[in-house]
C-alpha positions as CSV (number, residue, x, y, z in Angstrom):
1,M,-23.2,-14.7,27.6
2,C,-25.5,-17.7,28.0
3,D,-28.1,-18.2,30.7
4,S,-26.6,-21.4,32.2
5,E,-23.1,-20.1,32.9
6,R,-20.8,-22.0,35.3
7,T,-17.1,-22.0,35.4
8,A,-15.1,-25.1,34.5
9,D,-13.7,-25.0,38.1
10,S,-17.1,-25.1,39.6
11,Q,-19.0,-28.3,40.6
12,R,-20.1,-30.3,37.5
13,H,-23.8,-31.1,37.2
14,S,-25.0,-34.2,35.5
15,M,-28.2,-33.7,33.6
16,H,-29.6,-36.5,31.4
17,G,-26.2,-37.9,30.8
18,V,-24.6,-34.5,30.0
19,L,-21.9,-32.9,32.1
20,M,-22.4,-29.2,31.9
21,P,-19.8,-26.8,33.3
22,A,-19.6,-23.6,31.3
23,G,-18.2,-20.1,31.5
24,H,-18.3,-17.2,29.2
25,D,-20.1,-17.4,25.8
26,L,-17.1,-16.4,23.8
27,D,-15.8,-17.2,20.3
28,P,-12.0,-17.2,20.5
29,V,-10.3,-17.5,17.1
30,T,-6.7,-18.2,18.0
31,R,-4.8,-19.9,20.8
32,E,-3.3,-16.6,21.9
33,H,-6.8,-15.3,22.4
34,C,-7.7,-18.5,24.3
35,L,-4.9,-17.7,26.8
36,N,-7.0,-14.7,27.9
37,E,-10.4,-16.0,26.9
38,S,-12.2,-19.4,27.2
39,L,-11.7,-22.2,24.8
40,R,-15.1,-23.8,24.1
41,V,-14.7,-27.6,23.9
42,L,-17.5,-30.0,23.1
43,I,-16.3,-33.4,24.4
44,V,-18.0,-36.6,23.1
45,E,-17.0,-39.1,25.7
46,D,-18.7,-41.6,28.0
47,S,-16.0,-41.7,30.7
48,E,-16.0,-38.9,33.3
49,N,-12.4,-39.8,34.1
50,D,-11.4,-39.4,30.5
51,V,-13.3,-36.0,30.4
52,D,-11.3,-34.9,33.4
53,L,-8.0,-36.1,31.8
54,L,-8.8,-34.2,28.6
55,L,-9.5,-31.0,30.5
56,H,-6.4,-31.4,32.6
57,T,-4.3,-32.0,29.4
58,L,-5.7,-28.9,27.7
59,R,-5.1,-26.7,30.8
60,Q,-1.5,-28.0,30.9
61,S,-1.1,-27.3,27.2
62,G,-1.8,-23.6,27.7
63,Y,-5.6,-23.4,27.7
64,P,-6.3,-22.4,31.4
65,H,-9.9,-21.1,30.7
66,L,-12.1,-23.9,29.4
67,V,-15.8,-23.9,28.7
68,F,-17.0,-27.4,28.0
69,E,-19.8,-29.8,27.7
70,A,-19.4,-33.6,27.7
71,V,-22.0,-35.7,25.9
72,D,-22.3,-39.4,25.2
73,S,-25.2,-39.8,22.8
74,A,-26.4,-38.6,19.4
75,A,-29.3,-36.7,21.0
76,A,-27.1,-34.9,23.5
77,L,-24.5,-34.1,20.8
78,R,-27.2,-32.7,18.5
79,S,-28.6,-30.6,21.3
80,A,-25.2,-29.2,22.2
81,L,-24.4,-28.4,18.6
82,V,-27.7,-26.6,18.0
83,R,-27.6,-24.8,21.4
84,G,-23.9,-23.7,21.5
85,T,-21.0,-22.3,19.7
86,W,-17.9,-24.4,19.9
87,D,-14.2,-23.9,19.1
88,V,-13.3,-27.6,18.9
89,I,-15.0,-31.0,19.2
90,T,-13.2,-34.0,20.6
91,S,-14.7,-37.5,20.3
92,D,-13.9,-40.9,21.7
93,H,-14.2,-43.6,19.0
94,A,-16.2,-46.3,20.8
95,M,-18.9,-45.7,23.3
96,P,-22.0,-47.8,24.2
97,G,-24.5,-47.0,21.5
98,F,-22.5,-44.2,19.9
99,S,-19.3,-43.8,17.9
100,A,-16.9,-41.3,16.4
101,P,-18.3,-41.9,12.8
102,Q,-21.8,-41.1,14.1
103,A,-20.5,-38.0,16.0
104,L,-18.6,-36.8,13.0
105,A,-21.6,-37.1,10.7
106,L,-23.7,-34.9,13.1
107,A,-20.9,-32.4,13.6
108,T,-20.3,-32.1,9.8
109,D,-24.0,-31.5,9.3
110,L,-24.6,-29.1,12.1
111,A,-21.2,-27.4,12.7
112,P,-19.0,-28.0,9.7
113,Q,-16.6,-25.1,10.6
114,V,-15.7,-26.6,14.0
115,P,-12.6,-28.8,14.0
116,F,-13.4,-32.4,15.0
117,I,-10.6,-34.3,16.7
118,I,-10.8,-38.0,17.4
119,V,-9.3,-38.9,20.9
120,S,-9.4,-42.6,21.4
121,S,-7.6,-45.5,23.2
122,E,-7.8,-47.8,20.2
123,I,-8.8,-47.1,16.6
124,E,-7.9,-48.7,13.4
125,L,-5.7,-46.6,11.0
126,E,-8.0,-47.4,8.1
127,L,-10.9,-45.9,10.0
128,V,-8.9,-42.8,11.0
129,V,-8.1,-42.2,7.3
130,L,-11.7,-42.6,6.3
131,L,-12.9,-40.2,9.1
132,M,-10.3,-37.6,8.1
133,R,-11.5,-37.9,4.5
134,Q,-15.0,-37.3,5.8
135,G,-13.9,-34.2,7.7
136,A,-12.2,-35.0,10.9
137,A,-9.3,-32.6,11.5
138,D,-7.0,-35.0,13.3
139,Y,-6.8,-37.8,15.8
140,V,-4.9,-38.3,19.1
141,L,-4.4,-41.6,20.8
142,K,-5.2,-41.4,24.6
143,T,-1.7,-42.9,25.2
144,Q,-0.3,-39.8,23.4
145,L,-2.6,-37.3,25.0
146,P,0.2,-34.6,25.5
147,R,-0.1,-34.1,21.7
148,L,-3.6,-32.8,22.2
149,G,-2.6,-29.2,22.9
150,L,-0.5,-29.0,19.7
151,V,-3.3,-30.5,17.7
152,V,-5.8,-28.0,19.1
153,D,-3.4,-25.2,18.3
154,R,-3.1,-26.2,14.7
155,C,-6.8,-26.9,14.3
156,L,-7.7,-23.4,15.7
157,R,-5.1,-21.7,13.5
158,E,-6.4,-23.5,10.4
159,A,-10.0,-22.8,11.3
160,G,-9.1,-19.1,11.7
161,E,-7.4,-19.1,8.3
162,R,-10.4,-20.7,6.7
163,R,-12.7,-18.1,8.3
164,K,-10.5,-15.2,7.0
165,H,-10.4,-16.7,3.5
166,Q,-14.2,-17.1,3.5
167,Q,-14.7,-13.5,4.7
168,A,-12.3,-12.2,2.0
169,S,-14.1,-14.2,-0.7
170,E,-17.5,-12.9,0.5
171,A,-16.1,-9.3,0.5
172,L,-14.9,-9.7,-3.0
173,R,-18.3,-11.0,-4.2
174,A,-20.1,-8.2,-2.5
175,S,-17.9,-5.5,-4.2
């Protein structure tokens, strides 16, 4: 458990542009586990209303226990990635002074195993394709937000499968 624990249902505290509710320092691997444990979500978003909407959507999609941090700058994202363990990262595309391509580059560098999902109101399909080639797991338009739960399910399942494959490969090398 981390020192700065707070539940997602508690009052949010804004500190240097970072909204920081938290909960238990857990590393759930599958959605089934998340039903009983916390899903750790790092949200790259500049709108507090959109953060609330994402959290509401995830709760409605079967993730009642959320630990999250919302960031809106490269410095805050870097700090959150270095400081915490995340199950999934969501990112808006266009924010003042920051963007999904910049967020993806940081996430790929500092937490390559964590699924990165673009959640945006508007984004060109060519850019989505480029970002997915660079490592984004998927994208969800904010007008289709109910898809987010299914996308998170798939991303967590695939991340768990990659982790198991990597562990098996390491075990084979060690023997």
